[in-house]
GULO-193894 format. One record per residue (C-alpha): residue number from 1; residue in three letters; x, y, z. Coordinates in nm, 3 decimals. Last residue first. Example, Ala and Ser with C-alpha at 12.3 -4.5 7.8 and 13.67 -1.06 7.14 Angstrom:
BEGIN
i;aa;u;v;w
2;ser;1.367;-0.106;0.714;
1;ala;1.230;-0.450;0.780;
This chain:
BEGIN
i;aa;u;v;w
446;unk;2.500;1.060;-1.166;
445;unk;2.693;1.228;-0.880;
444;unk;2.925;1.445;-1.084;
443;unk;3.264;1.427;-0.917;
442;unk;3.374;1.687;-0.667;
441;unk;3.333;1.500;-0.344;
440;unk;3.423;1.151;-0.470;
439;unk;3.803;1.168;-0.459;
438;unk;3.789;1.326;-0.111;
437;unk;3.598;1.028;0.041;
436;unk;3.236;1.120;0.109;
435;unk;3.127;1.194;0.462;
434;unk;3.067;1.568;0.411;
433;unk;2.855;1.474;0.111;
432;unk;2.590;1.353;0.349;
431;unk;2.504;1.709;0.449;
430;unk;2.336;1.789;0.114;
429;unk;2.113;1.481;0.140;
428;unk;2.035;1.556;0.509;
427;unk;1.875;1.892;0.448;
426;unk;1.545;1.838;0.641;
425;unk;1.715;1.595;0.884;
424;unk;1.979;1.857;0.982;
423;unk;1.717;2.116;1.069;
422;unk;1.526;1.853;1.267;
421;unk;1.845;1.784;1.457;
420;unk;2.041;1.480;1.352;
419;unk;2.117;1.187;1.577;
418;unk;2.421;0.968;1.649;
417;unk;2.334;0.729;1.927;
416;unk;2.452;0.518;2.218;
415;unk;2.822;0.587;2.215;
414;unk;2.743;0.951;2.174;
413;unk;2.699;1.203;1.895;
412;unk;2.376;1.392;1.960;
411;unk;2.169;1.676;1.816;
410;unk;2.360;1.729;1.494;
409;unk;2.265;1.996;1.238;
408;unk;2.350;2.304;1.438;
407;unk;2.643;2.411;1.222;
406;unk;2.895;2.336;1.494;
405;unk;2.747;1.990;1.546;
404;unk;2.761;1.912;1.176;
403;unk;3.122;2.029;1.163;
402;unk;3.208;1.806;1.459;
401;unk;3.045;1.509;1.288;
400;unk;3.241;1.582;0.971;
399;unk;3.568;1.579;1.177;
398;unk;3.497;1.276;1.400;
397;unk;3.388;1.044;1.119;
396;unk;3.627;0.756;1.201;
395;unk;3.631;0.855;1.570;
394;unk;3.253;0.844;1.625;
393;unk;3.239;0.565;1.366;
392;unk;3.445;0.330;1.586;
391;unk;3.514;0.058;1.329;
390;unk;3.512;-0.321;1.367;
389;unk;3.307;-0.330;1.046;
388;unk;2.988;-0.510;1.138;
387;unk;2.998;-0.506;1.518;
386;unk;3.159;-0.167;1.543;
385;unk;2.913;-0.042;1.284;
384;unk;2.619;-0.167;1.487;
383;unk;2.764;0.000;1.798;
382;unk;2.733;0.341;1.644;
381;unk;2.347;0.332;1.654;
380;unk;2.177;0.552;1.398;
379;unk;1.966;0.861;1.386;
378;unk;1.757;1.072;1.149;
377;unk;1.655;0.790;0.920;
376;unk;1.872;0.947;0.654;
375;unk;2.170;0.864;0.878;
374;unk;2.117;0.502;0.777;
373;unk;2.207;0.596;0.419;
372;unk;2.516;0.789;0.526;
371;unk;2.652;0.513;0.753;
370;unk;2.578;0.218;0.521;
369;unk;2.743;0.397;0.227;
368;unk;3.044;0.509;0.430;
367;unk;3.105;0.161;0.560;
366;unk;3.066;0.015;0.212;
365;unk;3.316;0.269;0.081;
364;unk;3.569;0.165;0.347;
363;unk;3.521;-0.205;0.270;
362;unk;3.581;-0.123;-0.095;
361;unk;3.284;-0.087;-0.319;
360;unk;3.230;-0.335;-0.609;
359;unk;3.100;-0.144;-0.909;
358;unk;2.876;-0.231;-1.203;
357;unk;2.775;-0.115;-1.549;
356;unk;2.540;-0.212;-1.832;
355;unk;2.391;-0.542;-1.727;
354;unk;2.128;-0.705;-1.949;
353;unk;2.197;-1.062;-1.831;
352;unk;2.256;-1.264;-2.145;
351;unk;2.029;-1.514;-2.329;
350;unk;2.084;-1.337;-2.662;
349;unk;1.724;-1.218;-2.661;
348;unk;1.794;-1.091;-2.310;
347;unk;2.080;-0.877;-2.432;
346;unk;1.887;-0.744;-2.728;
345;unk;1.584;-0.642;-2.513;
344;unk;1.802;-0.427;-2.287;
343;unk;1.995;-0.280;-2.578;
342;unk;1.673;-0.187;-2.768;
341;unk;1.473;-0.057;-2.474;
340;unk;1.754;0.167;-2.358;
339;unk;1.923;0.186;-2.020;
338;unk;2.123;-0.135;-1.992;
337;unk;2.088;-0.267;-1.637;
336;unk;2.263;-0.128;-1.329;
335;unk;2.486;-0.299;-1.076;
334;unk;2.626;-0.238;-0.729;
333;unk;2.825;-0.528;-0.585;
332;unk;2.803;-0.639;-0.218;
331;unk;2.684;-0.984;-0.305;
330;unk;2.390;-0.842;-0.503;
329;unk;2.292;-0.478;-0.557;
328;unk;2.036;-0.352;-0.793;
327;unk;1.948;-0.059;-1.024;
326;unk;1.700;-0.071;-1.315;
325;unk;1.785;0.084;-1.654;
324;unk;1.537;-0.148;-1.837;
323;unk;1.378;-0.415;-1.622;
322;unk;1.464;-0.638;-1.330;
321;unk;1.658;-0.559;-1.014;
320;unk;1.783;-0.815;-0.765;
319;unk;1.830;-0.643;-0.434;
318;unk;2.069;-0.780;-0.168;
317;unk;2.088;-0.612;0.168;
316;unk;2.328;-0.324;0.243;
315;unk;2.164;-0.143;0.536;
314;unk;1.994;0.123;0.323;
313;unk;1.856;-0.145;0.089;
312;unk;1.706;-0.360;0.370;
311;unk;1.553;-0.069;0.569;
310;unk;1.445;0.104;0.253;
309;unk;1.249;-0.192;0.122;
308;unk;1.127;-0.306;0.463;
307;unk;0.956;0.023;0.533;
306;unk;0.810;-0.052;0.876;
305;unk;0.493;0.052;1.051;
304;unk;0.529;0.000;1.430;
303;unk;0.529;0.381;1.480;
302;unk;0.166;0.397;1.371;
301;unk;0.064;0.699;1.161;
300;unk;0.390;0.702;0.971;
299;unk;0.602;0.989;0.852;
298;unk;0.853;0.965;0.564;
297;unk;1.110;1.185;0.394;
296;unk;1.397;1.249;0.624;
295;unk;1.315;0.929;0.805;
294;unk;1.051;0.778;1.040;
293;unk;0.878;1.088;1.162;
292;unk;0.574;0.994;1.368;
291;unk;0.214;1.091;1.296;
290;unk;-0.047;1.187;1.557;
289;unk;-0.207;1.497;1.400;
288;unk;0.045;1.725;1.567;
287;unk;0.315;1.509;1.405;
286;unk;0.151;1.572;1.068;
285;unk;0.144;1.946;1.122;
284;unk;0.508;1.953;1.238;
283;unk;0.628;1.735;0.951;
282;unk;0.435;1.952;0.698;
281;unk;0.587;2.271;0.847;
280;unk;0.940;2.118;0.816;
279;unk;0.862;2.017;0.456;
278;unk;0.756;2.371;0.381;
277;unk;1.058;2.516;0.551;
276;unk;1.294;2.286;0.366;
275;unk;1.125;2.378;0.041;
274;unk;1.159;2.747;0.111;
273;unk;1.527;2.713;0.204;
272;unk;1.587;2.506;-0.110;
271;unk;1.442;2.750;-0.357;
270;unk;1.094;2.702;-0.502;
269;unk;1.066;2.603;-0.864;
268;unk;0.940;2.903;-1.063;
267;unk;0.653;2.929;-1.314;
266;unk;0.772;3.046;-1.654;
265;unk;0.846;2.707;-1.805;
264;unk;0.916;2.706;-2.182;
263;unk;1.187;2.972;-2.147;
262;unk;1.426;2.811;-2.388;
261;unk;1.733;2.894;-2.186;
260;unk;1.896;2.576;-2.308;
259;unk;2.008;2.464;-1.959;
258;unk;1.675;2.572;-1.808;
257;unk;1.462;2.391;-2.066;
256;unk;1.666;2.076;-2.032;
255;unk;1.636;2.091;-1.658;
254;unk;1.255;2.126;-1.677;
253;unk;1.227;1.828;-1.912;
252;unk;1.434;1.620;-1.675;
251;unk;1.766;1.460;-1.771;
250;unk;2.008;1.670;-1.565;
249;unk;1.857;1.616;-1.223;
248;unk;1.620;1.893;-1.104;
247;unk;1.508;1.850;-0.746;
246;unk;1.171;1.898;-0.580;
245;unk;1.177;1.820;-0.209;
244;unk;1.025;1.481;-0.133;
243;unk;0.746;1.396;0.112;
242;unk;0.636;1.046;0.195;
241;unk;0.318;1.004;0.401;
240;unk;0.215;0.688;0.582;
239;unk;-0.100;0.516;0.700;
238;unk;-0.316;0.768;0.511;
237;unk;-0.536;0.996;0.717;
236;unk;-0.735;1.155;0.427;
235;unk;-0.789;1.469;0.635;
234;unk;-0.420;1.486;0.718;
233;unk;-0.336;1.475;0.343;
232;unk;-0.587;1.749;0.272;
231;unk;-0.430;1.961;0.539;
230;unk;-0.083;1.918;0.401;
229;unk;-0.194;1.993;0.046;
228;unk;-0.377;2.305;0.163;
227;unk;-0.064;2.430;0.341;
226;unk;0.132;2.377;0.013;
225;unk;-0.132;2.560;-0.193;
224;unk;-0.135;2.856;0.039;
223;unk;0.237;2.896;0.043;
222;unk;0.261;2.860;-0.333;
221;unk;0.380;2.592;-0.573;
220;unk;0.388;2.701;-0.938;
219;unk;0.641;2.443;-1.054;
218;unk;0.684;2.193;-0.771;
217;unk;0.827;2.304;-0.436;
216;unk;0.733;2.019;-0.201;
215;unk;0.649;1.686;-0.356;
214;unk;0.386;1.459;-0.200;
213;unk;0.360;1.081;-0.198;
212;unk;0.075;0.909;-0.007;
211;unk;0.110;0.565;0.141;
210;unk;-0.160;0.308;0.205;
209;unk;-0.071;0.020;0.434;
208;unk;-0.229;-0.315;0.518;
207;unk;-0.473;-0.270;0.226;
206;unk;-0.834;-0.280;0.350;
205;unk;-1.014;-0.306;0.019;
204;unk;-1.247;-0.015;0.100;
203;unk;-0.944;0.202;0.158;
202;unk;-0.825;0.141;-0.194;
201;unk;-1.161;0.251;-0.345;
200;unk;-1.169;0.564;-0.129;
199;unk;-0.810;0.656;-0.231;
198;unk;-0.877;0.594;-0.598;
197;unk;-1.184;0.819;-0.596;
196;unk;-1.006;1.093;-0.402;
195;unk;-0.706;1.103;-0.633;
194;unk;-0.910;1.069;-0.951;
193;unk;-1.102;1.384;-0.852;
192;unk;-0.769;1.561;-0.800;
191;unk;-0.627;1.523;-1.149;
190;unk;-0.399;1.261;-1.305;
189;unk;-0.147;1.285;-1.591;
188;unk;0.118;1.500;-1.420;
187;unk;0.305;1.737;-1.648;
186;unk;0.427;1.981;-1.387;
185;unk;0.200;2.270;-1.494;
184;unk;-0.098;2.033;-1.519;
183;unk;-0.052;1.901;-1.161;
182;unk;-0.012;2.260;-1.045;
181;unk;-0.341;2.357;-1.214;
180;unk;-0.517;2.053;-1.073;
179;unk;-0.422;2.125;-0.711;
178;unk;-0.391;1.820;-0.488;
177;unk;-0.013;1.773;-0.521;
176;unk;0.237;1.488;-0.542;
175;unk;-0.042;1.224;-0.563;
174;unk;0.184;0.924;-0.636;
173;unk;-0.022;0.671;-0.440;
172;unk;0.180;0.397;-0.271;
171;unk;-0.003;0.072;-0.194;
170;unk;0.178;-0.121;0.072;
169;unk;0.096;-0.489;0.145;
168;unk;0.048;-0.613;-0.211;
167;unk;-0.057;-0.976;-0.198;
166;unk;-0.178;-1.049;-0.550;
165;unk;-0.539;-1.014;-0.423;
164;unk;-0.482;-0.651;-0.335;
163;unk;-0.349;-0.569;-0.681;
162;unk;-0.642;-0.755;-0.835;
161;unk;-0.892;-0.564;-0.627;
160;unk;-0.720;-0.234;-0.714;
159;unk;-0.760;-0.318;-1.084;
158;unk;-1.132;-0.382;-1.036;
157;unk;-1.192;-0.071;-0.838;
156;unk;-1.008;0.129;-1.104;
155;unk;-0.665;0.287;-1.100;
154;unk;-0.475;0.452;-1.385;
153;unk;-0.569;0.805;-1.277;
152;unk;-0.425;0.758;-0.933;
151;unk;-0.069;0.686;-1.049;
150;unk;0.032;0.387;-0.846;
149;unk;0.349;0.236;-0.689;
148;unk;0.318;-0.119;-0.553;
147;unk;0.503;-0.239;-0.247;
146;unk;0.526;-0.604;-0.132;
145;unk;0.655;-0.644;0.221;
144;unk;0.747;-0.923;0.462;
143;unk;0.754;-1.179;0.179;
142;unk;0.599;-1.513;0.264;
141;unk;0.378;-1.524;-0.045;
140;unk;0.684;-1.444;-0.255;
139;unk;0.730;-1.765;-0.443;
138;unk;1.031;-1.778;-0.674;
137;unk;1.028;-1.939;-1.024;
136;unk;0.654;-1.976;-1.079;
135;unk;0.626;-1.654;-0.880;
134;unk;0.767;-1.455;-1.174;
133;unk;0.533;-1.588;-1.442;
132;unk;0.224;-1.574;-1.228;
131;unk;0.314;-1.218;-1.124;
130;unk;0.352;-1.113;-1.485;
129;unk;0.036;-1.286;-1.600;
128;unk;-0.166;-1.121;-1.323;
127;unk;-0.032;-0.779;-1.405;
126;unk;-0.100;-0.812;-1.775;
125;unk;-0.449;-0.937;-1.709;
124;unk;-0.527;-0.650;-1.470;
123;unk;-0.392;-0.394;-1.714;
122;unk;-0.053;-0.239;-1.652;
121;unk;-0.037;0.140;-1.598;
120;unk;-0.052;0.063;-1.223;
119;unk;0.321;-0.013;-1.234;
118;unk;0.381;0.351;-1.345;
117;unk;0.729;0.453;-1.443;
116;unk;0.843;0.287;-1.237;
115;unk;0.838;0.078;-0.930;
114;unk;0.697;-0.260;-0.819;
113;unk;0.891;-0.352;-0.507;
112;unk;0.921;-0.701;-0.356;
111;unk;1.046;-0.801;-0.014;
110;unk;1.198;-1.097;0.168;
109;unk;1.214;-1.315;-0.142;
108;unk;1.315;-1.672;-0.070;
107;unk;1.661;-1.788;-0.187;
106;unk;1.675;-2.109;-0.396;
105;unk;1.889;-1.970;-0.675;
104;unk;1.978;-1.600;-0.631;
103;unk;2.353;-1.581;-0.567;
102;unk;2.409;-1.927;-0.726;
101;unk;2.262;-1.814;-1.061;
100;unk;1.972;-1.995;-1.233;
99;unk;1.717;-1.766;-1.073;
98;unk;1.872;-1.470;-1.244;
97;unk;1.828;-1.602;-1.599;
96;unk;1.463;-1.688;-1.542;
95;unk;1.419;-1.341;-1.392;
94;unk;1.540;-1.191;-1.720;
93;unk;1.300;-1.411;-1.909;
92;unk;1.011;-1.276;-1.704;
91;unk;1.128;-0.918;-1.759;
90;unk;1.155;-0.985;-2.132;
89;unk;0.800;-1.125;-2.135;
88;unk;0.682;-0.810;-1.955;
87;unk;0.848;-0.604;-2.227;
86;unk;0.677;-0.790;-2.509;
85;unk;0.338;-0.755;-2.344;
84;unk;0.397;-0.377;-2.300;
83;unk;0.495;-0.346;-2.668;
82;unk;0.186;-0.547;-2.767;
81;unk;-0.036;-0.313;-2.560;
80;unk;0.107;-0.003;-2.729;
79;unk;0.409;0.202;-2.622;
78;unk;0.444;0.577;-2.664;
77;unk;0.473;0.707;-2.308;
76;unk;0.799;0.544;-2.213;
75;unk;0.995;0.582;-1.889;
74;unk;1.358;0.569;-1.781;
73;unk;1.357;0.789;-1.469;
72;unk;1.437;1.161;-1.440;
71;unk;1.086;1.295;-1.400;
70;unk;1.045;1.669;-1.328;
69;unk;0.838;1.747;-1.639;
68;unk;0.621;1.442;-1.578;
67;unk;0.612;1.203;-1.873;
66;unk;0.252;1.120;-1.965;
65;unk;0.038;0.801;-1.962;
64;unk;0.337;0.618;-1.819;
63;unk;0.524;0.293;-1.885;
62;unk;0.860;0.196;-1.739;
61;unk;0.763;-0.092;-1.504;
60;unk;1.088;-0.151;-1.320;
59;unk;1.060;-0.455;-1.095;
58;unk;1.274;-0.464;-0.776;
57;unk;1.322;-0.795;-0.594;
56;unk;1.458;-0.826;-0.243;
55;unk;1.685;-1.084;-0.080;
54;unk;1.743;-1.101;0.296;
53;unk;2.082;-1.245;0.399;
52;unk;2.318;-1.469;0.216;
51;unk;2.502;-1.492;-0.114;
50;unk;2.638;-1.788;-0.307;
49;unk;2.884;-1.703;-0.586;
48;unk;2.800;-1.670;-0.957;
47;unk;2.619;-1.340;-0.908;
46;unk;2.921;-1.187;-0.736;
45;unk;3.158;-1.310;-1.005;
44;unk;2.926;-1.165;-1.276;
43;unk;2.899;-0.828;-1.108;
42;unk;3.261;-0.748;-1.021;
41;unk;3.519;-0.807;-1.296;
40;unk;3.285;-0.879;-1.589;
39;unk;3.017;-0.613;-1.522;
38;unk;3.278;-0.388;-1.356;
37;unk;3.433;-0.309;-1.693;
36;unk;3.118;-0.116;-1.785;
35;unk;3.179;0.134;-1.505;
34;unk;3.043;0.275;-1.177;
33;unk;3.221;0.600;-1.084;
32;unk;2.935;0.819;-1.209;
31;unk;2.679;0.643;-0.983;
30;unk;2.837;0.808;-0.678;
29;unk;3.003;0.575;-0.422;
28;unk;2.758;0.548;-0.248;
27;unk;2.379;0.520;-0.276;
26;unk;2.056;0.709;-0.320;
25;unk;2.170;1.061;-0.236;
24;unk;1.899;1.306;-0.347;
23;unk;2.033;1.642;-0.472;
22;unk;2.139;1.583;-0.831;
21;unk;2.196;1.882;-1.055;
20;unk;2.020;2.165;-1.238;
19;unk;1.961;2.459;-1.007;
18;unk;1.727;2.505;-0.719;
17;unk;1.866;2.816;-0.562;
16;unk;1.971;2.787;-0.200;
15;unk;2.302;2.612;-0.149;
14;unk;2.435;2.685;-0.485;
13;unk;2.574;2.455;-0.755;
12;unk;2.385;2.145;-0.645;
11;unk;2.517;1.846;-0.453;
10;unk;2.631;2.075;-0.181;
9;unk;2.993;2.103;-0.069;
8;unk;3.067;2.050;0.298;
7;unk;3.424;1.932;0.255;
6;unk;3.540;1.791;0.589;
5;unk;3.824;1.551;0.514;
4;unk;3.736;1.188;0.574;
3;unk;3.990;1.025;0.812;
2;unk;4.213;0.760;0.670;
1;unk;4.116;0.396;0.755;
């Protein structure tokens, strides 16, 4: 394999100002190189051939009470109960189509992820009917992990009881911030009283894991507010904490305002150096409180806590994805569903898989993908890549590893371990571009 040229270009225009553009690296190659032609040439052949290894299921629930100003996912805020019921029926029919395919048929589910949007937007009866419909085809009572994302204001004690009864092992609360003014500025629907009420109700049900999401650098974020958020999180003592740095992909409300120069939002988004410092301070405070860093974004109270979803996806496992605009990967092929309600529904009504684009990475691209995503954990073991790919990653990535070392972002590059420094971990998504093939460095990521 040719050596990757060192081109340490950031995913945003400047290294410090938070400008419009993608920051978070979710996969490789970039989404922009996936294409419609790949549905026929790559996705369908992969789905029509047997596949092995752990299988996961992602369900996109695209409904929200409000659209957050920083949100870049496919969500709807104008749907009524009949619309929701129709959509859930489509998801069930989509799973019917998948379970007839050789790549899926008969395989047990190792993990399930309810994402959105807002899965907790669903009523208890809607949620129960959806799970009954899906598990009639594929049981998931033996799954290692079932994750359910929640917006605190949509939760009640009764709904949480149903979520718990359905086998959810990790409840993830999208708190983002504890300050009501900042929540309002950023378009969040919930407020702090709902956060504390939902958390207490969830704790009373003894979920195996409760996760809290925070975002560093939201509109209006201040030093004092961020420190207060960290301390309130420590006081709640969740099982895990996930912290993201605010980014502005092209299709957010804030991004549109900036690109048009409309001036709707007068409060600033913190620059990258400030966000990295805030996240670093949060990591230090949480570690002092007994937490352990598990990746560039996540800390856990108990080091035995696993994130099966990210572990499987980041190491190349299969993920069947249901719902409008959802992303999956089966048989080594990346695929995404049609991204509008009308086209998604239309395909399923015709009895077709609602695939919009797909891409089969080369062996070299798969190596890069696995390497960079596993590096998000902060460290990886080179020997696993020799076993899987027959490649010495120390030599294959010698030049970018040397640049990371010279810049103070790499703590170790030995036969036993490649490990980032804390400074490297806090900016890992920018650093990963150094490992991209030259033809992918300058393309738009999404």
